[in-house]
C-alpha positions in Angstrom: 61.7 -254.2 44.6 62.6 -251.7 47.2 60.3 -251.3 50.2 57.7 -248.5 49.9 59.0 -245.5 51.6 62.6 -246.2 51.1 65.0 -243.7 49.5 65.0 -245.0 46.1 61.2 -245.1 46.2 60.9 -241.4 47.4 63.2 -240.5 44.6 60.8 -242.4 42.1 57.6 -241.0 43.5 59.5 -237.4 43.2 60.2 -237.9 39.7 56.6 -239.1 38.9 55.0 -236.1 40.4 57.1 -234.3 38.2 56.1 -236.2 35.0 59.5 -237.9 34.6 59.2 -241.5 33.7 62.6 -242.9 35.0 63.6 -246.3 36.1 65.9 -246.5 39.3 68.6 -249.1 39.1 70.5 -250.8 41.6 74.2 -251.6 41.7 76.0 -254.3 43.8 79.0 -252.1 43.4 78.9 -248.5 45.2 78.1 -245.6 43.0 79.2 -243.5 45.7 81.7 -241.6 43.8 81.4 -240.1 40.2 83.9 -242.5 39.0 82.4 -245.5 40.8 78.8 -244.7 39.2 80.5 -244.3 35.8 82.3 -247.4 36.2 78.9 -249.5 37.3 77.1 -247.9 34.7 79.6 -248.1 32.0 79.2 -244.1 30.8 81.7 -241.2 31.1 82.3 -239.7 34.5 81.2 -236.5 32.7 77.7 -237.8 32.9 77.3 -238.5 36.4 75.5 -235.8 38.6 77.1 -235.2 41.7 74.8 -233.5 44.1 76.7 -231.1 46.5 75.1 -229.2 49.4 76.2 -226.2 50.8 75.2 -223.3 53.1 75.0 -220.1 51.4 74.7 -218.2 55.0 72.4 -220.5 56.8 70.6 -221.3 53.8 71.0 -224.8 52.2 72.1 -224.7 48.3 72.5 -227.6 45.9 75.0 -227.3 43.4 74.6 -230.3 40.7 77.9 -231.1 39.2 79.2 -233.0 36.1 81.1 -235.9 37.6 84.3 -234.5 35.7 84.0 -231.3 37.4 85.1 -229.8 40.7 82.8 -227.0 41.9 84.5 -223.6 42.5 83.0 -222.0 45.8 83.8 -218.6 44.9 81.4 -219.2 41.8 78.5 -220.5 44.0 79.2 -217.5 46.4 79.1 -214.9 43.5 75.8 -216.4 42.4 74.0 -216.8 45.7 75.8 -213.5 47.2 76.4 -215.2 50.3 79.5 -216.9 52.0 79.6 -220.6 50.8 80.5 -223.3 53.3 80.2 -227.2 52.8 77.3 -229.0 54.5 78.4 -231.5 57.3 76.8 -234.9 57.0 74.0 -234.0 59.6 73.0 -230.9 57.7 72.9 -232.8 54.5 70.5 -235.3 55.8 68.4 -232.7 57.6 68.0 -230.4 54.4 67.7 -233.3 51.6 66.3 -236.5 53.8 69.0 -238.3 52.4 72.9 -239.6 53.2 75.9 -238.2 51.5 76.9 -240.6 48.7 73.2 -241.1 47.8 71.9 -237.7 47.5 69.7 -237.0 44.7 68.8 -233.8 42.9 65.4 -234.2 44.0 62.6 -235.5 46.6 63.9 -232.9 49.3 61.4 -232.4 52.4 61.2 -228.6 51.3 62.8 -227.0 48.2 66.2 -226.0 47.9 68.0 -223.5 45.5 69.7 -225.4 43.4 72.3 -224.7 40.7 73.5 -226.6 37.8 76.5 -227.3 36.3 76.1 -226.2 32.3 78.6 -228.8 31.2 75.9 -231.1 32.0 73.5 -229.9 29.5 76.0 -231.2 26.5 74.8 -234.9 27.1 72.0 -237.0 25.9 71.3 -238.6 29.3 73.0 -237.9 32.7 73.0 -240.0 35.9 72.2 -239.0 39.5 72.2 -240.9 42.7 68.5 -242.2 43.7 68.8 -242.0 47.4 71.6 -244.7 48.3 75.0 -245.1 47.4 73.8 -248.2 45.4 70.9 -246.6 43.1 71.2 -244.5 40.2 68.5 -243.1 37.7 69.0 -241.5 34.2 67.5 -238.5 32.9 67.8 -236.0 29.9 69.7 -233.0 31.0 66.7 -230.6 30.1 64.5 -232.4 32.3 66.5 -232.3 35.3 67.0 -228.7 34.8 63.1 -228.5 34.4 62.3 -230.5 37.5 64.6 -228.9 39.8 64.0 -225.5 38.9 67.7 -225.0 39.0 69.7 -221.9 37.5 72.1 -223.2 34.9 75.5 -221.5 35.4 79.7 -222.2 35.2 80.5 -223.5 38.4 83.4 -225.4 37.6 87.0 -224.6 39.1 89.2 -223.6 36.5 
């Protein structure tokens, strides 16, 4: 069991507050990349949720991408109406409370505008980071959409 206040426990608490019953799973092997996570879980890379933080102007925005897709920054810029640039590691930690490689889709110190890759909606279950490069949780895409308050959009690079 993780210590109280640990990153996975904060993610689990955020899920519980949102009415989602989920199990956080720990893997010895890293789940830092989408392919690593798919290999560890034994699932399709498309079912892995990549949590990518960008800055729209000076405001953090989160793109939740299918592991098999690359984000098209121009599409995200069109949705936000602002110039998009990738957040550095310090900005990611400040905005989300988590380090790159383990950023979950929820559990942030303050709300972050979130955009959900519509390709995630085709699966029965998707898997997202749970606060570290070794922790993940499974969730139905409809529940992920609901708890993040995301806007579903075509975000992938053609």
